[in-house]
C-alpha positions in Angstrom: -36.0 19.6 30.1 -33.4 18.4 27.5 -30.2 17.0 28.7 -26.9 17.8 27.0 -26.0 15.1 24.5 -22.6 16.5 23.4 -20.6 14.4 25.8 -22.0 10.9 25.2 -22.4 11.2 21.5 -19.2 13.1 20.4 -15.7 11.7 20.8 -13.4 14.8 21.0 -10.4 12.6 21.4 -10.9 11.7 17.7 -9.5 15.1 16.8 -7.5 16.1 19.9 -5.4 13.0 20.4 -2.0 12.6 18.6 -3.6 10.2 16.1 -6.5 12.5 15.7 -4.3 15.5 15.0 -2.3 13.5 12.5 -5.5 12.5 10.7 -6.6 16.2 10.5 -3.2 17.0 8.9 -3.7 14.1 6.5 -7.1 15.6 5.5 -5.7 19.1 5.2 -2.5 18.2 3.2 -4.4 15.8 1.0 -7.0 18.4 0.1 -4.3 21.0 -0.5 -2.4 18.6 -2.8 -5.2 17.6 -5.2 -6.6 21.2 -5.2 -3.2 22.6 -6.3 -3.0 20.0 -9.1 -6.6 20.4 -10.2 -6.5 24.2 -10.1 -3.3 25.0 -12.0 -0.7 22.3 -11.6 -2.4 19.9 -14.1 -1.9 16.2 -14.7 -2.1 13.9 -17.7 -1.7 10.3 -18.8 -2.0 7.3 -16.5 0.7 8.5 -14.1 -1.1 11.8 -13.3 -4.5 10.0 -13.0 -3.0 7.6 -10.6 -1.6 10.4 -8.4 -4.9 12.2 -8.4 -6.7 9.0 -7.5 -4.4 8.4 -4.6 -4.8 11.9 -3.1 -8.6 12.0 -3.5 -9.1 8.4 -2.3 -6.9 8.8 0.8 -8.7 12.1 1.6 -12.1 10.6 1.3 -11.4 7.6 3.5 -9.6 9.8 6.1 -12.7 12.1 6.3 -14.8 8.9 6.7 -12.6 7.7 9.5 -12.6 11.0 11.4 -16.4 11.3 11.0 -17.0 7.8 12.3 -14.7 8.2 15.3 -15.9 11.6 16.2 -19.6 10.6 16.1 -19.0 7.0 17.4 -20.6 5.7 14.2 -17.8 3.1 13.7 -19.5 1.1 16.5 -22.4 0.5 14.2 -20.2 -1.0 11.5 -19.8 -4.8 11.3 -16.0 -4.6 10.9 -13.0 -4.7 13.1 -12.4 -0.9 13.3 -8.8 -1.2 14.7 -7.8 -3.5 11.9 -9.5 -1.3 9.2 -7.8 1.9 10.3 -4.4 0.2 10.7 -4.6 -1.4 7.3 -5.7 1.8 5.6 -3.0 3.8 7.2 -0.4 1.4 5.9 -2.0 1.3 2.4 -2.2 5.1 2.3 1.4 5.4 3.3 2.5 3.2 0.4 0.2 4.8 -2.1 1.1 8.4 -1.0 4.9 7.7 -1.2 4.4 6.3 -4.7 2.5 9.4 -5.8 5.0 11.7 -4.0 7.7 10.2 -6.2 5.8 9.9 -9.5 4.3 13.4 -9.7 7.5 15.4 -9.4 9.3 12.9 -11.6 6.9 13.3 -14.5 5.5 16.8 -14.0 8.0 19.0 -12.3 10.7 20.9 -14.1 13.0 23.8 -13.2 12.4 25.8 -16.4 9.1 27.5 -17.5 9.1 26.2 -21.0 6.8 24.8 -22.4 4.7 25.4 -19.4 4.3 28.7 -17.7 6.2 29.7 -14.5 2.9 29.8 -12.7 2.1 26.2 -13.6 5.6 25.2 -12.6 5.3 26.8 -9.2 1.9 25.1 -8.6 3.4 21.7 -9.5 6.4 22.3 -7.1 4.0 23.3 -4.3 1.8 20.2 -5.0 4.9 18.0 -4.9 5.9 19.5 -1.5 2.4 18.8 -0.1 2.4 15.3 -1.6 5.6 14.6 0.4 3.8 15.9 3.6 0.9 13.6 2.9 3.2 10.7 2.9 4.9 11.9 6.2 1.6 12.2 8.1 0.3 8.8 7.0 3.6 7.3 8.0 3.3 9.1 11.3 -0.1 7.4 11.9 1.4 4.0 11.2 4.2 4.8 13.7 1.7 6.0 16.4 -0.7 3.1 16.0 1.7 0.2 15.5 1.7 -2.5 18.1 4.1 -2.1 21.0 5.7 -5.1 22.7 3.3 -6.8 25.1 0.4 -4.6 24.0 -3.0 -6.2 23.1 -4.0 -4.6 19.8 -5.5 -5.4 16.5 -3.7 -7.8 14.1 -3.2 -5.3 11.3 -1.3 -3.0 13.7 1.3 -5.6 14.3 4.4 -6.0 12.1 3.0 -9.1 10.5 -0.3 -7.3 9.7 1.4 -4.3 8.3 3.7 -6.5 6.2 0.6 -8.1 4.6 -0.4 -4.7 3.2 3.2 -4.2 1.9 3.3 -7.7 0.3 0.0 -7.1 -1.5 1.2 -3.6 -2.7 4.6 -5.1 -4.0 2.6 -7.8 -5.8 0.6 -5.1 -7.6 3.9 -3.6 -8.8 4.9 -7.0 -10.0 1.6 -7.4 -11.9 2.1 -3.9 -13.4 5.5 -4.9 -14.8 4.2 -8.3 -16.0 1.4 -6.8 -18.1 3.9 -4.3 -19.6 5.2 -6.6 -22.3 7.3 -8.8 -19.9 6.9 -11.9 -22.2 6.1 -14.1 -19.2 4.1 -16.5 -21.4 7.2 -17.4 -23.4 8.1 -20.3 -21.0 6.2 -22.6 -18.7 8.7 -21.7 -16.0 7.9 -18.0 -16.0 4.2 -18.8 -16.1 4.8 -20.8 -12.9 6.2 -17.6 -11.4 3.1 -15.6 -12.4 1.0 -18.3 -10.7 3.1 -17.9 -7.5 2.6 -14.1 -7.5 -1.1 -14.5 -8.1 -1.7 -17.2 -5.5 0.2 -15.4 -2.8 -1.4 -12.1 -3.6 -4.9 -13.6 -3.4 -4.3 -15.4 -0.1 -2.8 -12.3 1.4 -5.8 -10.2 0.4 -8.1 -12.9 2.0 -6.1 -12.7 5.2 -6.4 -8.9 5.3 -10.1 -9.1 4.4 -10.9 -11.6 7.2 -9.0 -9.5 9.7 -10.6 -6.2 8.7 -14.1 -7.7 8.7 -13.5 -9.3 12.2 -14.6 -12.7 11.0 -11.5 -14.7 12.1 -13.1 -15.9 15.3 -16.0 -17.4 13.4 -13.9 -19.7 11.2 -14.0 -23.5 11.9 -10.2 -23.7 11.9 -7.4 -21.9 13.8 -6.9 -18.9 11.6 -3.6 -17.8 13.2 -2.0 -21.2 12.7 -3.3 -21.2 9.1 -1.7 -17.8 8.5 1.7 -19.0 9.8 1.5 -22.2 7.6 0.5 -20.1 4.6 3.4 -17.6 5.2 5.8 -20.5 5.3 4.4 -21.8 2.0 4.6 -18.4 0.5 8.3 -18.2 1.4 8.9 -21.5 -0.4 6.9 -20.4 -3.4 8.8 -17.1 -3.6 12.1 -18.9 -3.3 11.2 -20.9 -6.4 10.2 -17.8 -8.3 13.3 -15.9 -7.2 15.4 -18.7 -8.7 13.4 -19.5 -11.8 12.5 -15.9 -13.0 16.1 -14.6 -13.3 17.3 -17.8 -15.0 14.6 -17.8 -17.7 14.9 -14.0 -18.3 18.6 -13.2 -17.9 20.5 -16.4 -18.7 21.9 -16.3 -22.2 20.3 -19.7 -23.0 16.8 -18.3 -22.5 17.0 -14.5 -22.4 19.5 -11.7 -22.4 22.0 -11.0 -19.5 22.2 -7.3 -20.6 19.7 -4.8 -21.8 19.3 -5.1 -25.6 20.6 -1.9 -27.2 17.7 -1.9 -29.6 15.1 -1.7 -26.8 13.1 1.6 -26.7 12.8 3.4 -23.4 9.6 2.5 -21.7 8.8 -0.3 -24.2 11.5 -2.9 -23.4 10.5 -6.3 -22.1 13.9 -6.6 -20.4 13.1 -3.6 -18.3 9.9 -5.2 -17.1 11.6 -8.4 -16.4 14.2 -6.6 -14.3 11.5 -4.9 -12.3 9.7 -8.2 -11.7 13.0 -9.8 -10.5 13.8 -7.0 -8.1 10.4 -6.9 -6.5 10.3 -10.7 -6.3 13.4 -10.6 -4.0 11.8 -7.7 -2.1 8.6 -9.7 -1.5 10.6 -12.8 -0.6 12.4 -10.8 2.1 9.0 -9.4 3.3 7.5 -12.9 3.6 10.6 -14.1 5.5 10.3 -11.3 8.0 6.6 -11.9 8.2 7.2 -15.6 9.0 9.6 -14.6 11.8 7.0 -12.2 13.4 3.8 -14.2 12.8 4.9 -16.9 15.2 5.0 -14.4 18.1 1.6 -12.8 17.9 -2.0 -13.7 18.7 -5.0 -12.5 16.7 -7.6 -10.2 18.2 -10.7 -10.0 16.0 -12.9 -7.8 18.1 -10.7 -4.7 18.4 
């Protein structure tokens, strides 16, 4: 006589809990968004390709997470599941808000010319659902974030979530650097690039160790090392926040104002301004991270 195996092997809370419902909405909204774009809305160039990648990537990973939690397969994976889902939720939030801004900015218009009214309507609908995708991923971050006094995974804490944001902002900086920013013109600006690269790589390593759950196996206190690194990153970013504007916008080295001869989208001054703005943003993120990282304890097995 066969016993019922539905209870022990299937986790219904994975789709009925508040977080589970939010993930189902992520899957539904994400699928709707890229289906609207692929069917009639259309996309082109690097911006459109990026948006489609974001929606399909987030949809695929969300399906993977729901499947693993519903079937308990995540217990067979040699990773820290709590850190993985928290890190992905934060990354998906940042990626989806970027796509939700880029797609309507470059592809939505009020008139029907030169596209048809049907294509315009599909693009507007896709933009609406792209915004909903961002909302539901942000909702998961809100629901799964660490509460005061709660024992949870590191990536669900403010410090852990900030690591994802720091890496994402660094990617924006790199994008501006390669877009004719003329960073190789001075040794000082090359130092700034070295700062961005070093901090990005170490931040990625911290996230990787947390997600893989290997922090407890290290021969040194990982949490203390992260705090020391964060302090060092603050100092490095302070130097970049001072050096980059001086060598890009001071009249002795660069231009205080945007050159009138610069073409839109192909102006080194624009790229330099983007780098400067996001340098200060990341500096602020590292300062906040330093303040929070001293108040938490790492949990690698959650």
